[in-house]
C-alpha positions as CSV (number, residue, x, y, z in Angstrom):
1,M,-78.6,19.7,-26.9
2,P,-79.3,16.1,-28.4
3,E,-78.0,18.1,-32.1
4,T,-74.8,18.9,-30.3
5,E,-74.3,15.4,-28.6
6,V,-75.1,13.7,-31.8
7,N,-73.3,15.7,-34.6
8,V,-69.9,16.6,-31.9
9,P,-68.9,13.0,-32.1
10,V,-70.1,12.4,-35.3
11,R,-67.7,15.3,-36.6
12,S,-64.9,14.4,-34.2
13,T,-65.0,10.9,-35.3
14,A,-64.1,12.0,-39.0
15,L,-61.6,13.8,-37.7
16,S,-60.7,11.2,-36.3
17,K,-60.9,9.7,-39.2
18,H,-59.1,12.2,-41.7
19,S,-55.9,12.3,-39.0
20,K,-55.5,8.4,-39.6
21,M,-55.9,8.3,-43.3
22,T,-53.8,11.4,-44.3
23,P,-50.5,10.1,-42.3
24,A,-50.5,7.3,-44.2
25,P,-48.9,8.2,-48.0
26,R,-45.9,10.1,-46.2
27,E,-44.7,7.8,-43.3
28,S,-44.1,5.2,-46.8
29,A,-42.3,7.4,-48.4
30,M,-40.1,8.5,-45.8
31,A,-39.4,5.2,-45.9
32,A,-38.8,4.2,-49.1
33,R,-36.6,7.0,-48.8
34,S,-34.3,5.6,-46.2
35,E,-33.9,2.3,-46.6
36,P,-31.0,3.0,-49.4
37,L,-29.7,5.7,-46.9
38,E,-29.0,3.0,-44.3
39,V,-27.8,1.3,-47.7
40,A,-26.0,4.0,-48.5
41,E,-24.2,4.7,-45.3
42,T,-23.3,0.8,-44.5
43,N,-21.9,0.7,-47.5
44,N,-19.5,3.7,-47.0
45,A,-18.9,2.2,-43.5
46,L,-17.2,-0.6,-45.0
47,Q,-15.8,1.5,-47.6
48,D,-13.8,3.3,-44.8
49,A,-13.0,-0.2,-43.3
50,L,-11.5,-2.2,-45.7
51,D,-9.7,1.6,-46.7
52,Y,-8.6,1.7,-43.2
53,M,-7.2,-2.0,-43.4
54,R,-5.3,-1.3,-47.1
55,D,-3.7,1.5,-46.1
56,V,-2.1,-0.6,-42.6
57,A,-1.0,-2.8,-45.2
58,E,0.8,-0.7,-47.5
59,R,2.4,1.4,-44.4
60,S,3.1,-1.7,-42.5
61,V,5.3,-3.6,-45.4
62,L,7.2,0.4,-46.5
63,F,7.7,0.0,-42.3
64,W,9.2,-2.9,-42.1
65,N,11.1,-2.3,-45.0
66,A,12.6,0.7,-44.2
67,L,13.9,-1.4,-40.7
68,R,15.4,-3.7,-43.0
69,Q,17.6,-1.3,-44.9
70,R,18.0,0.2,-41.4
71,A,20.1,-2.8,-40.6
72,D,21.7,-3.1,-44.6
73,N,23.1,0.1,-43.3
74,M,24.3,-0.7,-40.3
75,I,26.1,-4.1,-41.4
76,G,27.3,-2.1,-44.1
77,H,29.5,0.5,-42.2
78,E,30.2,-2.0,-40.0
79,R,31.8,-4.0,-42.9
80,A,33.5,-1.2,-44.5
81,G,35.4,0.0,-41.1
82,K,33.2,2.7,-40.1
83,P,34.0,5.7,-41.2
84,P,33.6,8.9,-40.0
85,L,29.7,10.0,-41.8
86,L,30.8,13.0,-43.0
87,D,29.4,14.3,-46.1
88,F,32.0,16.6,-47.5
89,D,35.1,15.2,-48.8
90,Y,38.5,15.4,-46.5
91,E,41.7,14.9,-46.3
92,L,44.0,13.3,-42.7
93,L,46.1,16.0,-41.3
94,L,47.4,14.0,-37.4
95,D,47.0,10.7,-36.8
96,A,47.0,10.9,-32.7
97,R,47.1,6.3,-32.9
98,R,50.9,7.6,-34.3
99,F,51.8,10.0,-31.1
100,E,54.1,9.5,-28.4
101,R,50.9,8.7,-25.9
102,P,48.2,7.7,-28.6
103,A,44.5,8.1,-28.7
104,N,42.0,7.4,-31.1
105,Y,41.2,10.3,-33.1
106,A,42.8,12.3,-35.2
107,L,42.2,15.6,-37.5
108,L,40.6,16.2,-41.5
109,R,40.7,19.1,-43.0
110,I,37.1,19.5,-44.9
111,T,38.5,19.8,-48.5
112,R,35.8,19.7,-50.9
113,A,31.5,20.0,-51.0
114,D,30.0,18.4,-54.4
115,D,32.2,20.2,-57.4
116,V,33.0,23.1,-55.0
117,C,36.3,23.6,-53.6
118,F,36.7,24.6,-50.4
119,D,39.4,26.1,-51.0
120,A,37.6,29.1,-53.8
121,C,35.2,30.6,-50.7
122,F,37.6,30.8,-48.3
123,D,38.3,33.9,-46.5
124,D,41.6,34.5,-45.5
125,S,40.5,37.1,-43.2
126,K,38.5,35.2,-40.5
127,P,39.6,32.6,-37.5
128,P,39.4,28.2,-38.6
129,V,36.8,26.1,-37.2
130,I,37.7,23.4,-35.1
131,V,34.2,20.8,-35.0
132,V,35.5,18.0,-31.9
133,D,32.2,15.1,-32.4
134,P,31.1,14.0,-28.9
135,R,32.5,10.3,-27.6
136,A,29.4,9.2,-26.3
137,G,28.6,5.4,-27.6
138,H,28.3,7.0,-30.9
139,G,30.8,7.3,-34.2
140,P,31.9,11.0,-35.5
141,G,30.0,12.2,-37.9
142,I,27.2,14.4,-36.7
143,G,28.9,17.9,-37.1
144,G,28.8,17.1,-40.4
145,F,26.4,14.6,-42.0
146,K,23.9,17.2,-44.2
147,R,24.8,20.2,-45.5
148,E,22.4,22.5,-43.2
149,S,25.3,21.5,-39.8
150,E,27.7,23.2,-38.8
151,V,31.0,22.6,-40.9
152,G,28.4,23.1,-43.6
153,M,27.6,26.0,-42.0
154,A,30.7,27.4,-41.1
155,M,32.1,26.5,-44.8
156,H,29.9,29.1,-45.7
157,E,30.6,32.3,-44.4
158,G,34.2,31.8,-45.8
159,H,36.0,29.8,-42.2
160,A,39.1,26.6,-42.3
161,V,37.2,23.5,-41.4
162,Y,38.4,21.6,-39.6
163,F,36.7,18.0,-37.5
164,V,37.6,16.0,-35.3
165,I,37.1,12.2,-35.7
166,F,37.6,9.1,-33.7
167,F,38.2,5.5,-34.1
168,P,36.0,2.7,-33.7
169,E,38.6,0.6,-31.2
170,P,40.8,3.3,-28.1
171,C,44.7,2.6,-28.6
172,P,45.3,-0.1,-25.5
173,G,45.3,1.5,-22.0
174,Q,44.2,4.8,-24.0
175,T,43.4,7.6,-20.8
176,L,41.4,10.4,-21.0
177,A,44.9,12.5,-20.2
178,D,45.8,10.7,-23.7
179,V,43.1,12.4,-25.5
180,L,43.0,15.9,-23.8
181,H,47.2,15.9,-24.9
182,A,46.0,14.5,-28.8
183,L,43.3,17.3,-29.0
184,R,45.5,20.4,-27.9
185,R,47.7,18.9,-30.5
186,F,45.2,19.2,-32.8
187,I,44.7,23.0,-32.0
188,E,48.4,23.8,-32.0
189,E,48.8,22.1,-35.3
190,V,45.6,24.7,-36.4
191,A,46.5,27.2,-34.7
192,R,50.2,26.6,-36.9
193,R,48.5,26.6,-40.1
194,H,47.0,30.2,-39.2
195,P,48.5,32.1,-37.6
196,G,47.7,34.9,-35.5
197,K,43.5,33.4,-35.8
198,P,42.9,31.3,-32.6
199,P,40.7,29.0,-33.6
200,V,37.0,28.8,-32.9
201,L,36.0,25.0,-31.3
202,Y,32.5,23.3,-31.3
203,G,32.3,20.7,-29.3
204,N,28.7,18.8,-28.8
205,C,28.4,17.2,-25.9
206,Q,30.5,15.2,-24.6
207,A,33.0,17.3,-26.6
208,G,32.0,20.1,-24.7
209,W,33.1,19.0,-21.4
210,A,36.7,17.6,-23.6
211,I,36.8,21.6,-25.4
212,T,36.5,23.1,-21.9
213,L,39.1,21.5,-20.3
214,L,40.9,23.0,-22.7
215,S,39.8,25.6,-23.1
216,A,41.1,26.1,-19.4
217,D,44.2,24.4,-20.6
218,C,45.5,26.7,-23.8
219,E,45.6,29.8,-21.9
220,G,45.2,32.1,-25.6
221,L,46.1,28.8,-28.1
222,V,42.2,29.5,-28.5
223,G,39.2,31.9,-29.3
224,P,35.4,31.2,-29.1
225,A,34.5,27.9,-27.9
226,V,30.7,27.0,-29.0
227,L,29.1,24.1,-26.5
228,N,25.7,23.0,-27.5
229,G,24.5,20.7,-24.5
230,S,26.7,19.3,-22.7
231,P,27.6,19.0,-19.0
232,L,29.8,21.2,-16.9
233,S,27.8,21.0,-13.7
234,Y,26.8,17.4,-13.3
235,W,25.2,17.3,-10.7
236,A,22.5,20.2,-11.4
237,G,19.1,19.2,-12.7
238,E,15.4,19.5,-10.8
239,S,14.0,16.8,-8.7
240,G,11.7,14.2,-10.5
241,V,12.9,15.5,-13.9
242,N,16.4,14.5,-14.4
243,P,17.1,11.4,-13.0
244,M,20.2,10.7,-14.4
245,R,22.3,13.4,-12.1
246,V,21.4,10.8,-9.4
247,A,22.1,7.0,-10.6
248,G,25.8,7.1,-9.8
249,G,24.5,6.6,-5.9
250,L,21.3,5.1,-6.3
251,V,23.6,2.1,-8.8
252,G,25.9,1.8,-5.7
253,G,29.0,3.3,-7.8
254,A,31.2,2.7,-10.7
255,W,31.4,-0.9,-9.9
256,L,28.7,-1.0,-12.7
257,T,31.0,0.0,-15.6
258,H,34.1,-1.6,-14.3
259,L,31.9,-5.4,-14.8
260,L,30.9,-4.3,-18.1
261,A,34.2,-3.1,-19.4
262,D,35.1,-6.6,-17.4
263,L,33.3,-9.0,-20.1
264,D,34.3,-7.3,-22.8
265,D,38.2,-8.1,-22.1
266,G,39.2,-4.5,-21.1
267,R,37.0,-2.3,-23.3
268,F,33.5,-0.5,-22.7
269,D,31.4,-0.9,-25.7
270,G,29.6,2.2,-27.0
271,A,26.3,0.5,-26.8
272,W,25.3,0.7,-23.2
273,L,25.4,4.1,-23.5
274,A,23.4,4.9,-26.6
275,A,20.7,2.2,-23.6
276,N,21.2,4.1,-21.3
277,F,19.6,6.9,-23.3
278,E,17.0,5.8,-24.3
279,N,16.2,4.7,-20.9
280,Q,16.2,7.5,-19.7
281,K,12.5,8.6,-21.4
282,P,11.7,5.1,-22.7
283,E,8.4,6.0,-24.6
284,A,10.3,8.5,-26.5
285,V,11.8,5.1,-28.5
286,W,8.1,4.0,-28.8
287,D,7.4,7.7,-30.6
288,K,10.3,7.1,-33.2
289,Y,8.4,4.0,-34.8
290,A,5.6,5.7,-34.4
291,N,6.3,8.4,-36.7
292,L,7.9,6.9,-39.4
293,F,5.3,4.3,-39.1
294,T,2.2,7.4,-39.4
295,H,5.0,8.9,-42.0
296,I,6.3,6.9,-43.9
297,D,5.9,8.8,-46.5
298,T,7.8,11.9,-45.8
299,E,10.4,9.8,-42.6
300,R,11.5,7.2,-44.1
301,E,14.9,8.7,-45.6
302,R,15.5,11.4,-42.4
303,F,14.8,7.9,-40.3
304,L,17.3,6.0,-42.1
305,E,19.9,8.7,-42.1
306,F,19.9,9.8,-38.3
307,E,19.7,5.6,-37.0
308,R,22.8,5.1,-39.8
309,W,25.0,7.1,-37.4
310,W,23.0,5.8,-33.5
311,N,23.5,2.5,-34.5
312,G,27.7,2.7,-35.1
313,F,28.4,2.2,-31.6
314,Y,32.3,2.5,-30.6
315,F,33.9,0.8,-27.7
316,L,35.9,3.4,-25.6
317,S,39.0,2.1,-23.5
318,R,38.2,1.1,-19.1
319,E,40.6,3.9,-18.5
320,E,38.5,6.6,-20.2
321,I,35.4,5.9,-19.1
322,L,35.9,5.0,-15.7
323,A,37.3,8.7,-15.2
324,I,34.4,9.8,-16.8
325,V,31.8,7.9,-14.4
326,E,34.3,9.1,-11.6
327,N,35.4,12.4,-12.1
328,L,32.6,13.7,-13.8
329,F,28.4,12.1,-13.4
330,I,29.4,10.5,-9.8
331,G,32.5,13.0,-8.4
332,N,31.2,16.3,-9.7
333,R,35.4,16.9,-9.7
334,L,35.1,19.0,-13.2
335,E,33.7,21.9,-11.3
336,E,35.1,21.9,-8.3
337,G,38.3,22.1,-10.3
338,K,39.9,18.9,-9.1
339,V,39.8,17.3,-12.6
340,R,43.5,15.8,-12.9
341,I,44.9,15.7,-16.5
342,C,48.6,14.6,-15.1
343,E,50.7,14.1,-12.3
344,D,51.2,18.3,-11.8
345,C,48.5,19.6,-13.5
346,V,44.6,19.9,-12.5
347,A,41.8,21.1,-14.5
348,D,40.8,24.7,-12.8
349,L,38.0,26.1,-15.3
350,R,38.5,29.4,-13.0
351,R,41.4,29.6,-15.4
352,I,39.4,30.2,-19.1
353,R,39.5,33.7,-20.7
354,N,38.0,32.9,-24.0
355,P,35.0,33.6,-24.5
356,L,31.8,31.0,-24.2
357,V,28.9,30.0,-26.5
358,I,26.3,27.6,-24.9
359,F,23.4,26.3,-26.6
360,A,21.2,24.1,-23.4
361,S,17.4,23.6,-24.4
362,W,14.7,22.2,-22.2
363,G,13.8,19.9,-24.5
364,D,17.0,18.1,-23.7
365,N,16.4,15.1,-21.0
366,I,20.5,13.9,-21.3
367,T,22.1,18.0,-21.0
368,P,19.4,19.7,-19.0
369,P,20.4,23.3,-18.9
370,Q,20.9,23.4,-15.6
371,Q,23.6,21.1,-16.3
372,A,25.0,22.8,-19.3
373,L,25.2,26.8,-17.6
374,G,25.0,26.1,-13.4
């Protein structure tokens, strides 16, 4: 027993000393190796920060340069008289400013795309196509400012293509009835050039309800009408999602339209309509610029091309905008068949006999599907 009592602590002490002495070299080696790793990680983090700052600086220069180019394009477009932004050659057929009831509209015939003459690919057996661009604050051209557009697709299929444009300034005292009469004259001219083939009408946004009125008025004269995001039922929509359908009631009627027209000597600046579109979804304005900044290498040209159209604002006459606001947005008279074109003519959509092809999208916050289809 005494030996056991003596030997145990001796062995325990030896083991304890051994256990304390053996790990020491390993800990020193690990500490020596960890120091370069920490330095490398610090250097990598610093390099990442420098790369990020450099990337932000380069993107910022390119971003602001794109906005500068947008401003230059806008000024150049205005100095040129705001011509239609069409990527095709064309000839002027009719200028409604010279009609007995003048309106600032004109009918164009698309003649050429680059070196390809239109007549070479024209199929006489197919009906002509008339593209009518929206007059809702911006200028004409969105239906044909790219080759992959309504004009380009119709040409590719061999159709004779006509395009309805409008000029920046309305004619004095121009009314909605004057515009509809001019559009009717255009359709009659195209029908005369292509007997027995009622033209196919393409109406984008505002132009969609305009050609719907023509379809009700020109029975048998027009062929199929294609409506792209065109509002026809102005009070329709989803509660909490589509606020514009009740905007007229919230602001107290058409007095604001009167005021804005008064401020510009009887004209209504289309910039107000563009601002109204953007105010429906303010976050989309931020998304537009954030997307340009994030993808500045690939989005610059597309951004500049679209903004050249989006920032070209055109005027409407007081009489036109009031007729639109009071009859459509506030009164909803188009759906009720009470829009008065002239003293003895009221537009009734039940008279439409030609086919209607309607495109609507849940992603369209300006014309939700309920307004296009309701």
